[in-house]
ZAFIDO-632824 format. One record per residue (C-alpha): residue number from 1; y, x, z. Coordinates in steps of 0.02 Angstrom, whole numbers, plus 50000, padded with zeros to 5 digits. Layout:
N
     n   north    east      up
   NUM       Y       X       Z
...
END
This chain:
443
     n   north    east      up
     1   48747   51002   49489
     2   48861   51129   49414
     3   48851   51066   49232
     4   48886   50890   49288
     5   49025   50948   49423
     6   49109   51052   49287
     7   49111   50922   49158
     8   49161   50792   49284
     9   49318   50896   49339
    10   49350   50927   49145
    11   49355   50742   49114
    12   49473   50711   49261
    13   49595   50840   49203
    14   49588   50770   49026
    15   49628   50594   49100
    16   49776   50667   49197
    17   49835   50757   49044
    18   49819   50621   48916
    19   49866   50474   49031
    20   50037   50442   48959
    21   49965   50439   48778
    22   49826   50309   48817
    23   49859   50125   48834
    24   49903   50070   49016
    25   49770   49941   49016
    26   49603   49971   48920
    27   49504   49808   48895
    28   49409   49854   48733
    29   49265   49936   48808
    30   49086   49860   48794
    31   48950   49943   48881
    32   48785   49985   48788
    33   48662   49845   48805
    34   48534   49951   48895
    35   48658   49974   49041
    36   48614   49800   49091
    37   48432   49851   49127
    38   48371   49933   49293
    39   48338   50118   49242
    40   48154   50150   49270
    41   48165   50343   49248
    42   48285   50478   49247
    43   48413   50493   49109
    44   48354   50615   48974
    45   48532   50684   48957
    46   48640   50654   49116
    47   48794   50727   49034
    48   48787   50592   48899
    49   48777   50467   49040
    50   48935   50543   49119
    51   49034   50536   48956
    52   48984   50358   48933
    53   49038   50320   49110
    54   49203   50410   49075
    55   49233   50296   48920
    56   49200   50142   49025
    57   49326   50205   49155
    58   49457   50245   49023
    59   49441   50094   48907
    60   49374   49955   49025
    61   49510   49948   49158
    62   49704   49950   49189
    63   49765   50115   49247
    64   49867   50103   49405
    65   49908   50291   49391
    66   49984   50268   49219
    67   50169   50304   49201
    68   50196   50142   49127
    69   50104   50037   49250
    70   50238   49945   49330
    71   50142   49794   49409
    72   50100   49771   49591
    73   50127   49918   49687
    74   50025   50055   49588
    75   49917   50203   49661
    76   49961   50354   49563
    77   49855   50475   49660
    78   49868   50662   49633
    79   49729   50775   49587
    80   49725   50876   49753
    81   49691   50716   49846
    82   49555   50665   49720
    83   49473   50832   49754
    84   49492   50808   49934
    85   49402   50641   49923
    86   49261   50725   49825
    87   49245   50867   49951
    88   49242   50747   50106
    89   49103   50647   50020
    90   49005   50795   49961
    91   49006   50879   50124
    92   48960   50718   50212
    93   49099   50739   50337
    94   49070   50633   50498
    95   49234   50530   50530
    96   49192   50428   50681
    97   49118   50539   50818
    98   49202   50698   50886
    99   49039   50768   50934
   100   48979   50783   50751
   101   49154   50801   50675
   102   49269   50909   50782
   103   49357   50981   50629
   104   49386   50822   50541
   105   49441   50743   50702
   106   49575   50874   50725
   107   49638   50855   50543
   108   49647   50676   50562
   109   49750   50685   50727
   110   49862   50816   50641
   111   49887   50708   50491
   112   49930   50558   50588
   113   50055   50660   50688
   114   50137   50728   50522
   115   50152   50555   50458
   116   50242   50498   50623
   117   50355   50637   50606
   118   50393   50620   50417
   119   50428   50430   50447
   120   50545   50457   50595
   121   50438   50357   50715
   122   50446   50382   50903
   123   50359   50535   50972
   124   50190   50508   51045
   125   50156   50366   50910
   126   49983   50376   50837
   127   49840   50294   50764
   128   49700   50316   50632
   129   49666   50305   50446
   130   49589   50137   50378
   131   49522   50082   50218
   132   49702   50001   50184
   133   49838   49873   50231
   134   49732   49727   50265
   135   49625   49830   50393
   136   49784   49901   50464
   137   49862   49729   50486
   138   49700   49669   50560
   139   49692   49812   50674
   140   49876   49803   50743
   141   49864   49613   50759
   142   49706   49627   50857
   143   49798   49740   50984
   144   49947   49627   50982
   145   49839   49482   51024
   146   49751   49570   51160
   147   49911   49640   51241
   148   50018   49476   51231
   149   49879   49347   51238
   150   49821   49224   51113
   151   49958   49128   51045
   152   50074   49085   50888
   153   50124   49212   50748
   154   50287   49215   50651
   155   50329   49295   50486
   156   50415   49247   50326
   157   50355   49174   50163
   158   50366   49338   50078
   159   50230   49414   50191
   160   50078   49495   50115
   161   49931   49370   50115
   162   49834   49501   50218
   163   49935   49441   50369
   164   49875   49261   50377
   165   49704   49318   50326
   166   49691   49435   50474
   167   49754   49300   50590
   168   49621   49187   50525
   169   49489   49319   50563
   170   49560   49333   50740
   171   49533   49153   50769
   172   49724   49104   50757
   173   49720   48931   50687
   174   49835   48866   50555
   175   49930   48763   50686
   176   49980   48929   50775
   177   50044   49009   50620
   178   50223   48993   50571
   179   50269   49044   50394
   180   50462   49037   50395
   181   50567   49011   50238
   182   50651   49179   50191
   183   50834   49187   50170
   184   50944   49211   50006
   185   50897   49406   50015
   186   50711   49367   50033
   187   50709   49423   50218
   188   50655   49339   50377
   189   50795   49236   50451
   190   50811   49288   50628
   191   50907   49124   50671
   192   50760   49022   50600
   193   50637   49129   50694
   194   50731   49103   50849
   195   50730   48915   50828
   196   50548   48914   50788
   197   50509   49010   50946
   198   50612   48897   51058
   199   50531   48736   50982
   200   50354   48822   51009
   201   50405   48863   51192
   202   50456   48689   51226
   203   50288   48629   51164
   204   50207   48735   51294
   205   50147   48868   51158
   206   50147   49059   51181
   207   50231   49164   51041
   208   50134   49333   51035
   209   50184   49424   50878
   210   50322   49436   50745
   211   50273   49519   50579
   212   50414   49600   50487
   213   50423   49677   50312
   214   50472   49846   50271
   215   50473   49823   50081
   216   50392   49666   50011
   217   50275   49679   49865
   218   50378   49552   49762
   219   50557   49614   49781
   220   50557   49763   49904
   221   50651   49665   50028
   222   50660   49742   50200
   223   50680   49621   50348
   224   50827   49643   50478
   225   50724   49761   50586
   226   50857   49794   50721
   227   50888   49615   50758
   228   50706   49571   50758
   229   50666   49711   50884
   230   50803   49652   50993
   231   50746   49477   50985
   232   50562   49524   51014
   233   50602   49634   51167
   234   50708   49492   51235
   235   50565   49367   51207
   236   50420   49479   51261
   237   50347   49466   51090
   238   50246   49598   50993
   239   50334   49664   50841
   240   50223   49728   50692
   241   50304   49800   50543
   242   50207   49794   50377
   243   50263   49950   50287
   244   50107   49961   50182
   245   50217   49998   50023
   246   50399   50037   50084
   247   50373   50135   50248
   248   50357   50297   50139
   249   50537   50277   50084
   250   50590   50337   50258
   251   50547   50513   50196
   252   50713   50506   50109
   253   50891   50494   50189
   254   50925   50338   50073
   255   50761   50255   50120
   256   50786   50289   50310
   257   50957   50200   50298
   258   50878   50055   50219
   259   50734   50056   50348
   260   50851   50070   50488
   261   50758   50007   50650
   262   50588   50050   50579
   263   50548   50149   50738
   264   50588   50001   50853
   265   50421   49914   50816
   266   50268   49910   50925
   267   50149   49945   50778
   268   50157   49987   50590
   269   50048   49981   50433
   270   50070   50125   50314
   271   49973   50141   50149
   272   49973   50321   50087
   273   49876   50256   49929
   274   50039   50174   49877
   275   50193   50277   49891
   276   50114   50441   49953
   277   50011   50458   49797
   278   49832   50453   49872
   279   49675   50380   49805
   280   49636   50199   49842
   281   49577   50154   50021
   282   49694   50272   50103
   283   49777   50164   50235
   284   49840   50198   50407
   285   49885   50097   50564
   286   50007   50168   50693
   287   50050   50111   50871
   288   50193   50159   50980
   289   50063   50170   51119
   290   49911   50228   51039
   291   49804   50220   51188
   292   49807   50028   51167
   293   49688   50046   51020
   294   49564   50107   51139
   295   49592   49971   51256
   296   49558   49844   51119
   297   49415   49933   51028
   298   49338   50049   51153
   299   49155   50020   51185
   300   49019   50090   51307
   301   48917   50200   51194
   302   48718   50207   51196
   303   48633   50354   51250
   304   48613   50428   51080
   305   48799   50431   51062
   306   48865   50462   51225
   307   48991   50599   51238
   308   49104   50555   51376
   309   49202   50722   51372
   310   49245   50705   51186
   311   49427   50653   51213
   312   49554   50623   51074
   313   49474   50615   50901
   314   49333   50485   50947
   315   49398   50372   50815
   316   49254   50242   50835
   317   49344   50195   50996
   318   49513   50157   50916
   319   49450   50051   50771
   320   49321   49933   50703
   321   49224   50064   50609
   322   49091   50188   50669
   323   49044   50249   50500
   324   49207   50309   50430
   325   49263   50408   50275
   326   49363   50561   50307
   327   49518   50488   50226
   328   49644   50599   50308
   329   49584   50747   50217
   330   49668   50679   50061
   331   49843   50669   50130
   332   49819   50836   50241
   333   49761   50934   50088
   334   49892   50859   49974
   335   50032   50909   50102
   336   49958   51076   50134
   337   49962   51114   49938
   338   50127   51034   49882
   339   50223   51032   50036
   340   50318   50889   50108
   341   50474   50917   50005
   342   50373   50874   49853
   343   50330   50705   49925
   344   50511   50672   49973
   345   50569   50715   49794
   346   50446   50604   49722
   347   50498   50456   49828
   348   50672   50489   49796
   349   50637   50493   49610
   350   50557   50320   49616
   351   50712   50242   49693
   352   50823   50331   49580
   353   50727   50264   49434
   354   50742   50093   49497
   355   50933   50113   49514
   356   50948   50173   49336
   357   50837   50038   49262
   358   50946   49903   49369
   359   51109   49981   49287
   360   51027   49972   49117
   361   50977   49800   49141
   362   51151   49746   49199
   363   51225   49822   49048
   364   51108   49746   48916
   365   51149   49572   48839
   366   51021   49435   48862
   367   50961   49518   49028
   368   51013   49489   49200
   369   50964   49560   49379
   370   50886   49438   49490
   371   50857   49544   49645
   372   50948   49716   49644
   373   50830   49880   49664
   374   50765   49892   49835
   375   50637   50021   49884
   376   50599   50057   49692
   377   50569   49869   49650
   378   50687   49761   49556
   379   50670   49587   49469
   380   50762   49520   49320
   381   50759   49373   49186
   382   50780   49369   49004
   383   50880   49228   48943
   384   50772   49077   48898
   385   50603   49172   48896
   386   50448   49129   48980
   387   50409   49276   49097
   388   50223   49244   49116
   389   50202   49236   48931
   390   50310   49399   48896
   391   50202   49495   49028
   392   50041   49429   48943
   393   50101   49491   48771
   394   50157   49658   48842
   395   49986   49681   48922
   396   49892   49641   48762
   397   49991   49768   48670
   398   49932   49903   48799
   399   50095   49995   48807
   400   50144   49944   48978
   401   50104   49826   49126
   402   50229   49714   49196
   403   50196   49575   49312
   404   50301   49424   49343
   405   50347   49359   49513
   406   50429   49209   49594
   407   50604   49215   49669
   408   50690   49061   49734
   409   50566   48955   49630
   410   50597   49045   49470
   411   50470   49152   49376
   412   50550   49321   49342
   413   50504   49494   49274
   414   50471   49624   49403
   415   50468   49816   49396
   416   50391   49938   49523
   417   50446   50114   49482
   418   50363   50227   49615
   419   50263   50328   49493
   420   50344   50502   49484
   421   50265   50521   49307
   422   50384   50378   49252
   423   50550   50436   49180
   424   50716   50336   49171
   425   50703   50351   48976
   426   50533   50268   48979
   427   50597   50128   49084
   428   50733   50087   48967
   429   50604   50085   48818
   430   50501   49970   48920
   431   50645   49849   48959
   432   50695   49858   48778
   433   50528   49805   48727
   434   50525   49659   48854
   435   50682   49603   48780
   436   50617   49600   48607
   437   50461   49509   48659
   438   50577   49382   48741
   439   50680   49362   48588
   440   50520   49330   48484
   441   50453   49206   48601
   442   50616   49109   48602
   443   50646   49117   48413
END
């Protein structure tokens, strides 16, 4: 155990240390042919298996923690959170029932409270850690359905696909889902929303939820949260904010200004595995009235689980899962080791890098901003270039990973700069390389 463990930690440290020197996307690995067969006996050399596994992980996948991974919303986890995940797994920490996990329950309650405070959400808000944004959206929408009754849901065409999928799981048919066209700033149009609600009420339908975006994946757009909150209060509609990516910006003064009205919602999705630098599957769902989670998910426990005096921390009563990973330890330990200011500075750095990259693009001939930097995401075009083709060529080189997106019907280039290991100088070099590839493609 010690030999494997020590070597495993060394391999992780080597990965972190050499990450910037490795290709961002390793796709050249071919596993040994014998790996296709079920092993009949123990490996004669477990360390050799570990080394080969590391080669597979290093060279067979893209690396979202790479400083030049600017696609999607990357997950640049920190080493302390990785260690916390290993400790929680190694100690087989129970995360669902307070009877067997009182310490882990207290850590999760504390971490949720810290998250509420750091994001500036209303005191008393709470929730639990879940595998990710998809499960957080499903959990919140379940409570919204239970509190407001089955009905019709509304969101913009920029909303993450996990929302309509969650509604499908909940039995909300396509005829009760309103995907509204976004405005010129890629935001949910409140006037269009109001018109849709009025039409549905005249038809005898019941609007039950509006889903707003606090940072879309495509452009970082933030829906007009204050106006949406005012409208939803007046109409008796639940307001859920999907802040899986962007809510973390509320740690900073600039981000809190951009996210004005965040705290006016009924529920929120937050993904610490995005802009809070945690390993994958570190999501969180938060509610203004967290007791409503128990009203939706609470169950009468069988005798072997009965612990009626358990109180707060019986998370099996607040969500879908009974057996749960101890995900909260990752963020708790990271905050204990680094402090909240380190996270605040890292988030602010991602936003500054986007602003600097935007200024560089604005000043370069042949390049044009399409959507200005918003919550560390920006989009741009290269004159005459095929964005998809340019991104494929860049990925083939392995130098950087940039993905295209669609804005107002046009395929454009997109940068997401949340990784604190990314520098402004590196971003300028990446944009320059994109322009060179664009010129080659149009020559």
